[in-house]
Each structure stands twice: as structure tokens, then as C-alpha cells.
MIBA-225532 format. One record per residue (C-alpha): x, y, z; residue number from 0. Coordinates in steps of 0.25 Angstrom, whole numbers. Each point is the difference from the previous one (the first is absolute). Layout:
N
X,Y,Z,NUM
...
***
This chain:
341
738,-216,-429,0
10,12,1,1
14,-4,5,2
10,10,4,3
14,-3,1,4
9,10,9,5
15,-1,-1,6
8,6,11,7
15,2,-5,8
12,6,7,9
11,-3,-11,10
2,-1,-15,11
1,-15,1,12
-14,0,7,13
-5,9,-11,14
5,-8,-11,15
-7,-13,7,16
-13,7,2,17
-1,4,-15,18
2,-15,-4,19
-10,-4,10,20
-9,10,-5,21
1,-4,-15,22
1,-15,2,23
-7,-4,13,24
-10,11,3,25
-5,3,-14,26
-14,5,0,27
1,6,14,28
0,15,3,29
15,3,2,30
4,9,12,31
14,3,2,32
5,7,14,33
15,3,3,34
6,3,13,35
15,5,-4,36
0,13,-7,37
12,-6,-9,38
-10,-9,-7,39
-8,11,-6,40
9,3,-12,41
-2,-15,-5,42
-15,1,2,43
-8,0,-14,44
-14,6,3,45
-5,-8,-12,46
4,-13,5,47
-11,2,12,48
-14,4,1,49
4,8,12,50
13,2,7,51
5,9,11,52
11,3,10,53
-4,-4,14,54
8,5,12,55
4,-10,11,56
-6,3,13,57
12,-1,9,58
9,8,-9,59
-10,11,-4,60
-10,1,10,61
-11,11,0,62
3,12,9,63
-5,0,14,64
-4,-11,10,65
-1,-15,-5,66
5,5,-14,67
4,-14,-4,68
-13,-6,3,69
-7,12,-7,70
9,-3,-12,71
-5,-14,-1,72
-15,4,-1,73
4,11,-10,74
7,-11,-8,75
-12,-9,1,76
-9,12,-4,77
10,2,-13,78
0,-15,-4,79
-14,-2,1,80
-2,12,-9,81
9,-6,-10,82
-6,-14,1,83
-14,3,0,84
-12,-9,2,85
4,-15,-3,86
-4,-15,3,87
14,-6,2,88
14,7,4,89
14,-6,-3,90
10,7,9,91
15,-2,-5,92
11,4,10,93
14,-6,3,94
-4,0,14,95
-13,0,9,96
7,1,13,97
0,15,-2,98
-11,10,7,99
2,8,-13,100
-6,-12,-8,101
-7,-10,10,102
-12,10,4,103
-4,0,-15,104
-4,-15,1,105
-12,3,8,106
-3,15,-2,107
0,0,-15,108
-10,-10,-2,109
-10,7,10,110
3,13,-8,111
-2,-7,-14,112
-11,-9,3,113
9,-12,-4,114
-5,-13,4,115
13,-7,-2,116
14,5,3,117
14,-9,-3,118
14,4,3,119
11,-3,-10,120
15,1,2,121
9,8,-9,122
14,-5,-2,123
11,9,7,124
13,-5,-5,125
9,-7,10,126
-10,2,11,127
-9,-10,-7,128
9,-12,0,129
-4,-4,14,130
-9,0,11,131
0,9,12,132
-8,-5,12,133
-6,10,8,134
8,2,14,135
-9,0,13,136
2,15,0,137
-4,3,-14,138
-12,-10,3,139
-4,9,12,140
2,13,-7,141
-11,-4,-9,142
-10,-1,12,143
4,14,4,144
-3,4,-14,145
-14,-6,0,146
-3,8,13,147
-1,12,-9,148
-14,-4,-5,149
-5,4,14,150
2,15,-4,151
-1,-2,-15,152
-9,-11,-4,153
6,0,-15,154
14,-4,6,155
-3,-15,2,156
14,-6,-1,157
-1,-15,-5,158
8,-8,9,159
8,-12,-5,160
10,-10,2,161
13,-6,-6,162
7,7,-12,163
0,14,3,164
-3,5,-15,165
-13,-8,2,166
2,-11,-10,167
-5,-10,11,168
-12,8,4,169
-14,-4,-5,170
-3,13,-7,171
12,-3,-9,172
-3,-9,-12,173
12,2,-10,174
15,3,2,175
7,5,-13,176
14,-3,-2,177
10,3,-10,178
4,-11,-10,179
12,-8,4,180
1,6,14,181
1,-9,12,182
-12,1,11,183
-6,-7,11,184
-15,3,-2,185
-12,-10,-1,186
0,-6,-13,187
-15,1,0,188
1,15,0,189
10,2,-9,190
0,7,-14,191
13,2,-8,192
0,13,-7,193
3,2,-15,194
13,7,-4,195
-2,15,5,196
4,6,-13,197
-3,-3,-15,198
13,0,-9,199
3,4,-14,200
-2,-11,-10,201
13,-7,-5,202
7,8,-11,203
-3,14,6,204
10,11,-1,205
4,-3,14,206
5,-14,-4,207
9,6,-12,208
9,7,11,209
-1,-10,13,210
2,8,12,211
4,-4,15,212
-2,7,13,213
10,-1,11,214
-6,2,14,215
9,6,10,216
2,0,14,217
10,4,11,218
9,-11,1,219
13,5,6,220
-7,11,7,221
-10,-10,7,222
11,-10,4,223
-5,-11,-10,224
14,-1,-7,225
14,6,-1,226
4,10,-11,227
8,-11,-8,228
-12,-9,0,229
-9,11,-4,230
8,4,-12,231
2,-15,-3,232
-16,-2,-1,233
-2,13,-8,234
10,-5,-10,235
-7,-14,0,236
-13,6,-2,237
5,10,-12,238
7,-13,-7,239
-12,-8,1,240
-9,11,-6,241
10,2,-12,242
0,-16,-2,243
-15,1,-1,244
3,10,-11,245
-8,11,8,246
7,13,-1,247
-12,10,4,248
1,0,15,249
-8,7,10,250
5,2,14,251
-10,3,12,252
6,3,13,253
-6,-2,14,254
-3,12,8,255
11,-3,9,256
10,-4,-12,257
5,14,-1,258
13,-5,-5,259
-6,-8,-11,260
8,-12,3,261
-3,-10,-11,262
-1,11,-11,263
10,1,-12,264
3,11,-9,265
-8,-5,-12,266
-12,-2,9,267
-12,10,-1,268
-4,5,13,269
-15,0,3,270
-6,12,8,271
-14,-5,0,272
-12,9,5,273
-8,-13,2,274
3,-13,9,275
8,-11,-6,276
-12,-10,-1,277
-8,10,-8,278
13,2,-9,279
1,-15,-2,280
-15,-2,-3,281
2,9,-13,282
15,-2,-4,283
4,-13,-7,284
14,-5,5,285
7,-13,-6,286
7,-1,13,287
-1,6,15,288
12,-3,9,289
5,4,13,290
6,-6,13,291
-10,-3,11,292
-10,12,-2,293
-15,-4,3,294
-3,8,-12,295
5,-12,-8,296
-11,-8,5,297
-11,10,-4,298
8,1,-14,299
-2,-15,-2,300
-15,3,1,301
0,12,-8,302
10,-1,-11,303
-7,-11,-8,304
3,-15,-2,305
10,3,-11,306
10,8,9,307
10,-6,8,308
1,5,15,309
14,-3,6,310
6,2,13,311
16,0,0,312
11,0,11,313
-7,-8,11,314
13,-8,2,315
6,14,3,316
-11,5,8,317
0,1,15,318
-14,-5,7,319
-3,2,15,320
-2,-15,2,321
0,-13,-7,322
-15,1,2,323
-2,13,-8,324
8,-6,-11,325
-9,-12,0,326
-12,8,1,327
3,9,-11,328
5,-10,-9,329
-13,-8,1,330
-9,12,-3,331
9,4,-13,332
0,-14,-4,333
-15,-2,1,334
-3,13,-6,335
9,-4,-12,336
12,10,2,337
12,-6,-6,338
13,0,8,339
15,0,-5,340
***
């Protein structure tokens, strides 16, 4: 029996998850990677996959002329069917199945490839994956509008479903992958916890001889999250804490909107990366990763390895929009395992 596993990814985090699933949960399958966002391309290593390709999104990149979006959908079906080839079983992995760019493959691809069985499996997507998002009446009605397209193009037979909009409740979904330690609201019967997304150097490596830390910056005064005096106090607290941990090699990664590098100190090395922070963390060892309330700290807890401290500073000085926002963020940070000081 020939099984083909297809992965639709749109972010570096999804790519890392797809790679682990291919290695540990779909071993023995033919592995096909599809990426929709061009920015993912530099992180794709062709040798990791049996076939891989960029696939244009129908709405963002329609073909010229009338019904360009629908013709792009049909062209995408042709492209993917050629990459997959004949098979008996299809496993389609995506972060969401309430999307015309993905959903039509559920029925069109088995027909084109001769597959008797198709299963959908949910990829983790960071903070989006910590709760369910029930389909609104409008979204549910839109699904039926998409199904009408099969009148003109029989291949475009949308699979209508109810419940969670990503498809975790749908009958075609048999697995939901989640990041280790992250909260979620999914059916335990479908749940699969992923292995760590990266492989770390063994203890005693050169990285351990000179422990390093990463400070993740974000606009604080500029975003109205704290005053200048509080910001300076937090920056000093972070620096002193790192020195107390005997870490003197310190990198600083600013947010795209952190033009002032608000948490940076003169002794820090400013990183100018040509790859997403998630990918950088996946291959760089740090003894500590610190910041204030950046969501990048949540990803760092997953990517930085068990031996790293991931710490959020200055919450007692930070302004939140409401007590509810503070409580919700605190719950997520605590459950993921980010320490707060």
C-alpha cells in the first residue's frame, strides 16, 4: 500500500513541525512539501522531501482573465497531483482546512491520484492553536457558496464541515498535532504531542564552554506598554540577571518595530538575521532567552531546548489593555513554561 503525506506550510514554525512529523510519525510515506508564503522558501531543504514546490494562493495570485482564482485552483490541483503521483492513501497536513486554497484537495486529490483513503491532520500554528474557533453562521454559509463551484468545475467540490474552523472537529480529521507543553482545547482522542522541534548539541559541546543568551526586544515605550523609567529599570534588571548567571556573551534581536532597540545594552551583539527568528533558534544554542512579553518567548520555550531558561521580565511594570488580557497572557506563559520575574 502506497501512502503519501502532503504538508501545506505557510510559516517557519509550520515547516519545523512538518519536518518532525515526517521523521517521526509518517516515516515510510512518500513526503511532499508545499509552501504558500514565499518567505518560507529559503528554509526549505529539498533533500528532506521526496518532492517540494511553492504553490500560489488562488486569491492572492489568480491567473489572468476571467475566473482567474478558480483556474488557479485547478492549476494547483494539477501541480500537486503530479508531485504526489499514484497512491492508495493520502495524509494531508495543514494548519487550517477552512480555506479554499486547501479544502478542495480533500476530494480532488484522491480522485486524481487513485487514493482510496484520505485523512486530514492539523499542523500546530503557534498561538492560534491554543483554542478552538467555532465557525460563525456567516463562515458556515460561505462554505456552501464554495461548494457551488463544482457545478462549473466538478473537481472543485468543497468539503463542508461544522465546529472548529480549522477542521479539528470534522470527520475527515483524525489527528491534531500540538507543541509539547502548550495549552489547547482539542479532542484528546485526536491529539498527538510533537517531539521537540530541534535537535540539540550534546552536553559538553563548544557552545556550553561559552554560554550565550538572547535578549528578545520589542517596542515598549513606543507601544505605550511602559514609561521610559520603567523600561530602563527592566533593561538593567535583565542585564544584571544575565551577569548573575555568568553569561557574558549576549545577543540582541529587535522586533521590526523596535527601531530604538529599547532593551539593548552596549555590551550586547545586535543580530541582523537573514532568516526568521524561529529558524535561528532551531540551530543556535542559548543558555537563556529573555524578554518582556513578546510572543517570541513562547516559541523560544519550544525551540531553545530543555536546558535553556526562558524568562519574561517586568510584568509588574507593564501596562495591559485590561485585567483579562493580563490574566490570559499569564496563563499561556505559565502553561508553556516561560518563567516570569
